[in-house]
N, C-alpha and C positions, 0 to 999 in steps of 0.2 A: 449605495444597495444595487444589487442584481436587479433584472426586469423581473423573476420571478418572483422578488420579495422572499426569495426563500434562504438568501444568505448576507448579511449584513456587512463583512468584514471583519467580522471580530473572531478571534480565534478561539478553539473551545476553551473550555477549562483546562486549567494547569494540569490535573490528572490525567484527562483525556489527552494531551499535547504528549506527556509523557510517554504515554501508550502508542502513539502514534510514532514518536521517535526513537523508542526501543523496538518497534517493528521493523523501521527503515535501518536502524544500524544493526537487527539481526540479518534484514535482508543483505546489507552490504557482505556482512561477515559472509554470509551462506553462499554470494555468489563471486567471492572472492578464489580466482581460478589459481593463482598463486600458492595458496593456503592450500587445494585441495590438490593439486599437484604432490607439493612436498609433504603430504599426509596419505597419498597413495588414495584419497576418496574418488568413487565414480559420480560423477552427478549424471542423473536421468531426468527425462523430462517430467516425472511426476515429482522431481525433488525440488525441481522450479516451480511446479505448480502447487505446491504445498506451499513455499514460500510466498508465492502473490497471494494465495487464499489468507494467508496470516493477514498481510498487507491491506487485502479486501476486509477482513475483518474488522482490522484496529480504524480505519475508515469508517466502517457504518457504526461502530459505537463512538467514536469522535461524531458521526452528523448522522442519527438516526433518521433524520426526515429525507435522507439522501443529497448528493450533490444536485446541482442542477444539469441541464443538459448541455451545456458550452464550456465545465466545468473541465480543465486539462486532466485530473486525475482521473476521472468519471471517464471521460472519452478514451484514457491509457487501457482503464481496466475493459471497455466493452471493446477494444480492438484487440484484446490480448485473449478475453471470453472466445470470440469468433474466430481467431485463429487454428 
């Protein structure tokens, strides 16, 4: 258990895990530069922001109480939001 008692080390429910995995796979596909070059798709900062927003939303759905401050996923999202 973490010091805050917010996480117990248990994975989210299978349906929520599917949502997270789907968003991760979508993000991988959306950020595949080789595919974009081959298709002639222009990548913009808004494009990446939308992708990150989808990931952030999936994390919020899976962990509605939020993640503890020391969680790496939370730290990455905070770092990106501040950039």
